[in-house]
N, C-alpha and C positions, 0 to 999 in steps of 0.2 A: 886788208886793212879795216880801218875802225873807223868812222865816220862819227862825227856827233854835228847835230842841229845848232848853227849859231844863227844871230838874227839877220846876216845878209847871207846864210846858204849854210851846206856842211863842210865841217872843216875834218881834214885827216886828225885823229889823235896825235900823231907824230908830230904835228906842226902847231898844238896848241902853246909850248915854250913856257915861261914862266906865266903863271895862272893866281888869279885873285880868287878864292872860291867863294868869298860873299861879300858882295860890294852892291848897293842899291845906285840905281840911276837916279832915282828920285822915290821919296816914301811920302805920299798924302791921304789924308782920307778922302775916300770917294765919294761919300754921301756930302761932306762939306764942300767938296770941290764943284759937286753937282748943284748944291743948294746957293752957294756964294763964290762963284767963278772970280768975283773982282778981287778975294783972297791972295790969288796965286797969278804970277807972271811968269808965264811959259816961257817968254824969250831969256828972261833972267835966269830960270831953272836949266835951261839948255846949255848957256853959256857956262855956269856953273859946271855943270856935267862934265862938257867936254872942258874946260881948264884942269878938273880934277883928274880925268883921264889921260890927257897929256901929261898931266905930272909924273903919274905913275908910269907910263910908256916911255919917258926917258931914263927910268930907272930899271927898265930890261921888261917890264910888265907885254905879254901879247895876248892874252886873254883875260876876259873877266866874265864870273859867273853873276849873275843878276838874279838873286832868289826873289824880285818882286812879284807877288801874285795877287789874286783878289784881295780885297779887302785891305790892299796897301797901294792902290791908286797906279795898278798896271797898267801901261799903254804901251803896246808894244811899238806903235810907231815912233815914240818919243825915244825907245831903247836904238831902234833901228838907225834913227836921226844920229842919234849919239856915237853909236856905230861907225856909220859912214864919215862923218866929217873929222872922226878920229883916226880912221883906218884902224880898226880896234875888234878883234873877234871876241864879240859880247855873247855867252850863252843863257838865255833865257829859260825862265820856270815854267811850271804850269801847277795848280794845287789853288789853297784857301788858308790865309792867314787867320787864324782865328784865336782870338785871347782868351774867350771861354764858351762863345757860342759862334752860328754860326747863321746867316739868313736866312728868313721864313721860307724863302724859295727852296732851298736846300733838306731843312727840318723837316717836312712834308713829304721829300721823295727818297729814295733808298741809296744805299752807299753804292750800288752797282751805276746808278743813275750819273752820279757825281764822278765815278771811275771812269765812266765812258766819256765824259766831258773831257776830263784829264787826259786821256786817250787821245781825242779828238784833237786837241792841244798839241798834241807831239806828231800825230799822223798826218793830218789835216791842215793844221796853221791854227795860230790865238787871233781871236778877234777879228774873225773873217777876213784874215789876211794870208799868205801862205807861208809866213814866218811862223817856225815849229819850234815846240819849247824842246830843250836837250836835257831836262830833270826833270822831276818832281818833288815839291816841297812838300812838309810837315814839320809843325815844330809844338810844340808847347811851353807855356808861360807858366807865371806865378799861380793861376789856379790849380796848375796840373791837368791831368787828362780829364775832362769832363766829357759830358755824354756827347756833346758838339765837336771837340776835340777828338774825340775817340774817333765818330763818325768819319772826319776829314783824314786820320790815320788810317784805318779801314780801306777807304776809296784809294788813297794813295799806295798802299800795299796790294791791293787788286789790279791798279792801274799797272803797276811794274809787274806784276805776275802777267799780264796780257803783253805789256810793251818790254820790259825788261829795262828799264830807267829808274832810278829811285834817289832820294836824299834825305839824310838825317840832318836837320840843322843844329848842330849843338851851339850856336852862337845867340839863339834866341831862347834856348831850353834852359828851364831851372833847373829841372830835373830829369833824369831818364827816367823812362816806363815804359813797362813789356807789357804787349799785348798778346791775349791768345791768339792764335793762327786767323788770319783776316778772313 
């Protein structure tokens, strides 16, 4: 049997059913939320997400893959709350979304450092919880593969080599790019 990490625990792959492969429970700017929290209404965001998930469940969807990662306002407890309130299997991602640059913290550290953090999300848990990521995310956007985007892509590839999970996100990608071996 093959099991996949969902936000509420491991799910047998044969029980995934109809799956939406790219749905964000919520996306928001992490820095804007931290500095101007009054701009956000968590109760309203929960209500909207629950409403949307219930709507797709009525259409037969059993599982949702949520590719919300760092720099998109990932909040694993928020995602778990939606999964539990709707009794839906939600698979969370690990990675870093970058349009063209990564946070300074990662610019001065190695690719392996970043890869190890992704593996930790998969094997230990996300944001100091026991909720484990079920897939890795990397994406490119209009600027293409900048040096920082390449660093994230290589970290995802290395984490995949260590752990076996991967995702290429064609929905946010403007161009497909090939990298030399990670």
